[in-house]
N, C-alpha and C positions, 0 to 999 in steps of 0.2 A: 152827309156821312151815313154809310150803311151800318146795319147792326153788326156786321163782322168787323167793322173798323172802330166800334165803340166798346167800352167796358161797362158791364152791368153788375149790380150787386143786389142781394136781398138783405135789407136792414131789419133787424129784430129788436123790438122793445117789449116790455110788459107793462100792465097796469093792474091795479087792485080790483077794479070793477068793470063789468061789461060796458056799462054806460060810458065811463071815462075812456075806455079803449076804443069804442066805436066813435066817440066824438073826436078823439085825437086822429084816428084813421081817416075820418071824413075831412078834417081840417088839412091834413097832409096832402091828400089827393086833390082837394079843392085848390090848394096852393100850387099844384102841379110839381110837387117835390117827389112824388111817387105816382106811378100809373095805376097801381093796384095795391090794396091793403087787405090782408086776410086776418080776421080776428077769430080766435078760438080759445077755449079754456085749457089751462095747463095746471099742473101741480109743481110747485118749485120748492126745493130743499136747498138751503144756502146758509152761510155764516152771516150773521148781522148782530151788531152790538154784543159780540163776545160769545154768542151761542148759536146753535143750529136752529133755524126757523123752518117751518113747514107750512106753506100757504097756498091757497088757490089764487091763481092770477089769470089774466087774459093776455095772451100773446098776440102781438101784431107783427106780421111779416109784410114789409114794404118793398115792392119791386121798383127799382130806379136805376139811373145811370150813376156810375162811380163818382163822376165829377160833382154830383149833388150831395154827397155824404156829409160834408162839413155844414152846408146850409140846412140840410135835413136834421142833423144833430142839434144845431142851435135852435131850430124851430121846436123840436121835441123837448129839449131841455127847458126852454122858456115856458112850456105849457104843461109840464109834468108835475105831479104831486109828490113823487119820490125824491128824497134827498139826493140819491145817486141813481138816476134811472139807467137801466140797461140800454145800451145802444151798441149793437155789434153788426158790422157789415161783412157779409160773406160773398166772395166773388162768384159770379156765374161763369162757369167755364164752357158752357155751351147751351144751346137752346134753338128752338125753331126760329128761323129768320123772320118770319111773319110776326111772331109774338114779340121778338126783341125790337123789330121796327116799330111795333105798336107802343112798346114801353118808351122808346126814344121819342116818338111823336107826342105822346101824352105828357111827357115831362119837359116839353119845349115851350110851355106857356109862360106867362109873365114872371113868376118866381123861378121857374125852371129854365129860363132862357139859356141856350147853349153858350158856353163860354168861349 
């Protein structure tokens, strides 16, 4: 199946520390649930426990195939320290065929087997 025949997403989550974010990113890529993970600092302002929170976090953007979102979500949820971890999948509506073919190939390993 070529890149143009598949659907791709960028899945975003956050973590409270750089060390935890990098460890989670590495585990996801190692399991071939994502081809690439980008980890960078962000500032988050959000409602939690009845009040506005303002915290530094580490964002992880994971490039993967849409069909892996459920497995990726379960993997992240089982290894996350947050009570309710962010997990948002945004569809990729276009991209270079070579890059998308690479994403498809790198997520076709043992855990990411094509369905």
